C-alpha positions, 0 to 999 in steps of 0.5 A, spaced: 369 527 520 362 525 520 360 523 513 355 518 509 361 514 507 366 515 512 371 509 513 366 505 508 370 500 504 370 501 496 366 496 493 365 492 499 358 489 497 361 485 491 365 481 496 359 478 499 355 472 497 348 474 495 345 470 501 348 474 506 347 481 503 340 479 502 339 477 509 342 483 512 337 487 507 331 483 510 333 485 517 333 492 515 326 491 512 323 488 518 326 493 523 323 499 518 316 496 516 315 494 524 317 501 526 312 504 520 307 500 523 308 503 530 308 510 527 301 509 525 299 505 531 301 511 535 297 516 531 291 512 532 292 512 539 293 505 540 299 505 544 300 507 551 308 508 551 312 513 549 316 510 543 324 511 541 324 509 533 329 505 530 327 508 523 334 511 519 338 506 524 336 499 521 343 498 518 347 497 524 343 492 527 342 488 521 349 488 520 352 486 527 346 481 528 349 477 522 356 478 524 355 476 531 348 473 532 350 469 538 352 475 543 348 477 549 345 484 548 345 490 553 341 495 549 338 502 551 332 506 547 332 506 540 333 498 540 327 495 536 331 494 530 336 490 535 331 486 538 328 484 531 335 483 527 337 478 532 331 474 532 326 477 537 319 476 536 315 482 532 308 480 535 311 480 542 315 487 541 308 489 538 304 487 544 309 490 549 308 497 546 301 496 546 301 494 554 299 487 553 301 481 558 304 477 552 309 483 551 316 482 552 316 484 559 309 483 560 307 490 557 310 493 563 316 496 560 315 499 553 319 502 548 326 503 551 326 497 555 326 491 551 327 484 554 328 477 551 331 472 556 330 466 552 329 463 545 333 465 540 336 471 543 339 474 550 337 481 551 337 486 557 334 493 556 335 499 561 331 502 566 332 510 564 339 511 567 342 513 560 348 509 559 347 504 565 347 498 560 354 499 559 356 497 566 351 492 567 353 489 560 360 489 563 358 486 569 355 480 566 361 479 561 365 479 567 361 474 571 359 469 565 365 470 560 360 470 555 361 475 548 357 481 550 355 487 546 353 494 549 349 498 545 349 506 547 348 513 543 353 518 543 349 522 548 350 516 553 358 516 551 359 522 555 357 519 562 363 517 566 361 510 568 361 508 561 368 510 561 369 506 568 366 500 565 370 500 559 376 501 563 374 495 567 373 491 561 380 492 558 383 490 565 380 484 565 380 482 558 373 481 557 369 479 551 365 485 550 364 489 544 362 497 545 357 499 540 356 507 539 350 508 535 352 515 533 346 520 530 350 526 533 344 528 537 343 528 544 335 529 544 336 535 540 343 538 541 349 536 536 355 533 539 360 539 537 356 543 542 356 538 547 364 536 547 370 537 544 373 530 545 372 523 541 369 517 544 374 513 539 380 516 542 378 515 549 377 508 547 384 507 544 387 511 550 384 506 555 387 500 551 382 497 546 381 497 538 377 503 536 374 506 530 369 510 527 365 508 521 359 510 517 353 505 517 354 501 511 352 494 513 357 491 509 363 495 512 360 494 519 360 486 518 367 486 515 369 490 521 366 487 526 368 480 524 375 483 525 374 486 532 371 480 535 378 477 535 380 482 539 375 484 545 374 488 548 373 493 542 369 499 541 366 501 534 363 508 533 358 508 527 355 514 524 348 514 523 341 518 522 335 517 526 329 519 522 324 521 527 325 525 534 329 523 540 322 520 542 315 520 538 314 519 531 315 526 529 320 529 524 324 535 523 325 534 516 329 529 512 335 526 515 343 527 513 342 521 509 338 515 508 342 508 508 336 504 507 335 507 500 342 507 499 343 499 500 337 498 496 340 502 490 347 498 491 343 491 491 340 493 485 347 494 482 349 487 484 343 485 480 339 483 485 333 488 484 328 482 483 330 479 490 329 485 494 322 487 491 320 480 493 323 481 500 321 488 501 314 486 499 313 480 504 316 484 510 311 489 508 305 485 508 307 481 514 308 488 518 301 490 515 298 484 518 301 485 524 299 492 525 292 491 522 288 496 526 282 492 527 286 486 529 289 491 534 283 493 537 281 486 538 287 485 542 286 491 546 279 489 548 281 482 551 
């Protein structure tokens, strides 16, 4: 079932405007090159926290943020891409990871608890209990009736309070989109070893629209646009993390490289010049953001 093009709509990229496609690519670039800069900072012993990288999973946040930019966000670890794609300040995220008071949580939370309660986005991180952001997000939607996204992984999907919260959302017809970023790993254990059931079938049984798709950004965008009219809903997105569960190491190349695939598709659409410009601009910005001398000065203050 898990495959690089599972559920991907054939030739869907050709139905999008150039501006939308390029903006999703820009958001992917921002997440990718921010985390690549973070990798070098970790290797240089400049950070004090464990890091949960979004590398390899940039497309999900890029597409969803473009499709529903106004939603409240309840996230778990591996959420750098979500924060950045929805409009968070890269400098504040960097400062949080450096443990500085100018960070998103005053330098006190680190990589897996990114908060942003003002400005462009409303984002709540979690505090270490796997999947806790799901009932918290459902509660927030119940109290405010504001559209809400709960992001979680395929491991967190196995916690019973996640099911309970999803059932509560159905009962009360809450405007919640449940997004499982399914990289098929709970730390190192693949899904087939952990369970024999499908989270999508569970969501269907609870009475909400649910689907499995691969992490093609154009398909995600189109599916989210449809699901947002019939909330609560669940979408399970097959993705591939590029690095360890925590830390900057790797266990070899991932199953597929969606970033590379998106670049190739944009080239086929005649947008090679534009994507070169976008990628170079983001690279330069992130190199400046993570400049080692600049970081050393910040850490001495």
